[in-house]
N, C-alpha and C positions, 0 to 999 in steps of 0.2 A: 149270838146274842147279841145287842144293843148294848152300848158301853153305858155304865152308870152315868147319871148327868153332872157329877162332879169331875167326869173325864172328858166333858166334852170340850172342843178346840174353841178358843176364843178367838176374836176379829184379827189380832195379832198373829195367831198360827193361822187361820185360814188363808191371810195374806201372802204369807211364806208359802202355801202350798198352792195357789196360784202364781206365783212369783217361779216355782219350781216347774209350771208348764212351759215349752218354749214358744206353743203356739200362740199362748196369751201373752205372753211376753211382746211376740211378733205383733200380735193388734192392738199393745197399748190396753189391754184391761185392767180396769180397777174395780176391788171388790170394795162397796160401799158400806154395805150393812150386811151383819152377818149375825145371830143367833135366835134361837128360842122359835126353830121350825120356820125362818125366813132369811133370804139373803138376796142381796143386790146386786148386779155387776154393772157397769158402766165403761165406754167405751166412746173415742172422737170418733167420729164420721169422718174419714178421709177418700180421698178420689179412688183409691185403691181397694176398696171397699165396695165400689158401685158395680151396678151391673152394666147395662149398654144404654140404657132407658135412662139413669144418671141416679136410680131408687140404690139402698143399700142392698146387695146382696141376698137372697135367701140364704145362703152358706151360713153368712156370717150371724143370721137373726137365729138360724138354728143353732150354733155355737153358743150363742149368748144365753139362749134357753137350756141348752142340756149343761151349761157349766151352773147356771142358777139354780136349775132345779137341782142337781147335786148337791151343791152347797147347802142349800137350803135342808135336804135330809141330812146332811153331816153334821148342821148344827143341832138337830134333833136326837139323832142315833149314834154319832159319833164320826170319825173319818174313813172306818174303814167300809166305803161302799162305792159303787159303781153305776154307771145309767146301764136298766135292762132295757128302757125303750122309749121312746117317747111321740107325740105326735105334736105339729104345729099346723096352726091354720093365719093365713096371711089373712091380713082384714083389709088394710090398704098400703098403697105406697109407704115404703120407709124411706123418709128423708128429713135431714134437719143438719143440726152441729153434734148432738150427742143421741147415743141409743144408749136405754137402759132396760134392763131385765131383771123383773121382781118376782121370787118365786116363795111360796107359802107352803108348806105343808098341809097335806088334804089329810092324811091318816099314816101314822109310823106304825109297821106291825114289827114282830120280831124278825121277818127275812126282807121283806118290802116294805118302802116309803113312798106313796102316790103325793104325787105335788102337783102345783100348778103353777102355771108363769105367763106374766101380761109383759109384753114389749113396747117399750114407747120410746118416741123421739121427741127433740124439740129444739128449738132455735136457740143459742144464745140462752137468756132467760126467759125465756117463752113458757106457755102453758106445753106439757107432757102432751103428745096425741098417739092413742093406742094403734099398733099397726100390726099386731099378730098376738096369738095367745096359745099357749103349750100345755101339755099335760105330760107327765111321765110316771114312770115307776123307775125307782132307784131300788138295785140290790142291797141289802145288807150284807158285807163278806163277810162269812163265819169261818174260823179257823178248820 
């Protein structure tokens, strides 16, 4: 059963969870927003994250969507969640200086949370450009 609202993790705790993920540390991922059914993760785009045409690799976009979806769900039902599955549609090549994945809860049930995620990139302080969308189901882990 989802945790009561007073047991939901805050931004500081959620950032500690992200910091405990070695792959997220490797990529330099930041949790920039968390709470009330929403979460945003960002990472700086580096050469090592590109594919052969100079765009952000689809696996990096998928990773960002997966984490944002799970954190959004966790902000609504508590920290005992795991991704059950998600799909992603790549809309345009992802390029720029920063990648942002912003996820929101569509519906939080007792055992599953449905979420959607928009992935955008931007150069320095320029406008965000939508490059992919994802939707997923996050499982609430029961004891």
